[in-house]
N, C-alpha and C positions, 0 to 999 in steps of 0.2 A: 174618906178619900186619902190615899197616901201620896206623898210628893216624892219625886225623884230629883235628887240634886245632880245637875250636870255642870261640872266645872272644868272647861277645857284648859289645858296647860299649854303655854307657848313654849317655843324652843329655849327661851331664857329661863324656864322653870317657874315663871310667875303665872298666877292665875289670871285669866281674862276677866276684867271687871265689867265689861259691857260692850255693846255694839257702838262703834264710832262711825257715824254716818258720813263724816267728812274725811275719813281715812285716806281716800283716794283723790281728794281735792288737793291739787298742787298750787304753788304760788301763781302760776300763769292762769289757772282756772279762776282763782280768787280775783286777780286783777281784771279779767274779762267780765266777771260778775259786777265788779265795782264800776267799770266803764259803762256797761249796759245799764246799770242803775242810774248813773249820771245822765246818760243819753235819754232815758225814758222818764226822767223826773218831770214833774209839773213845773213849767216856767214861772207860774204864778206863786208857787210855794217850793222853791229850790231847797235842797239840803243845806243846812247851816254848816259853817266851817268846822264846828266841833265834831259833827257827825263824820265829815270827811277825814279830819285828823284822826278820829278814833279808828276808822277803817284802814287808814294808812298805817297806823300803829299796829293793827292786827296783821297787816301784810308783813311788816317787819318782824313781828313775833313768829309768824309761820316760817319765814325764811330763816330766822335764827334757830328755831327749833329743828328745822330740817338739817341745817349745817351741823348742829350738835349731834343729832341722830346719826348722820353720816360719819362723823368723827368717832363716835362711840362704837359704831359697827366696825370701823376699821381697827380700833384698839382691841376689841374682842377677837376679831379675826387674827390679829397679830399675836395675841396671848394664846389663842388656841393653836396657832402654828408653832409657837415656841414650845408649848406643852407636847404637841405631837412629835416635834423634833427630838425631844428628850426621850421619846420611846424608841428611837432608832436602835437596832441591835438588842432590843429588850423583848422578852417573851410576854405576850399578852393573851388574854381571853376576852373574846367579844362576840358580837353577832354581825353577820354580813347583812346585806340589804334584804335577803329573803328570810332572815330570822334564824339561819343556820349557825350553830356555834362554830367559832374559829379559834384555834389555839396555835400559836407559833411566834416566830421572831419577826419583828417589824423590819421590813427591808427598804421601805420608801414611804415618803409623805408627800401629799399633793393637796392643792385646793381645786375643787371641782364644784362649779355652780355655787360658789360662796361657802361651801362646807369643806371642812378638813377631812381628808381620807387617808387612812393608813393601809399599807399593803403588807399582807402576811402571806407569803408564798404567792399563789395565784388568786387569792381572795382579797376583796376590798372591804374594809370596815370603816364606817363613819366614826369619827373620834368620839361622838356622844354615845356610841354603842360599845365602847371599851368598858368591860366590867371589872377586870383585874389586871394588874401588872404582876407577873409571876417571877419567881427567882430563876436565875439562869441555870 
């Protein structure tokens, strides 16, 4: 029996390491779960304070991680925008969204849906699809 390796690559270029079941659970969902757990606990055997403190600590970690992720996303977007801005009036070779090769001078840069787009004539190229910066 042969095995096939499937290694999805994310937009950051890193390999996916596994499925995260809690990826879509936000801080508010976590707090709701904690409150429900406290409401449903057995009054004869309530949670001890160390368990509650541990869960509050987890809430803080989730919140802190989310803020760090948001900050890092903003930094990456800013760096990509600066990179794309440096391509203005430069000749590039890349692929448009349909996979068609595009060559020409970058006339405009924009952010659309969180992605940096460059405009070469009437063609739009995602920054990640720029293959070469050509001499003028």
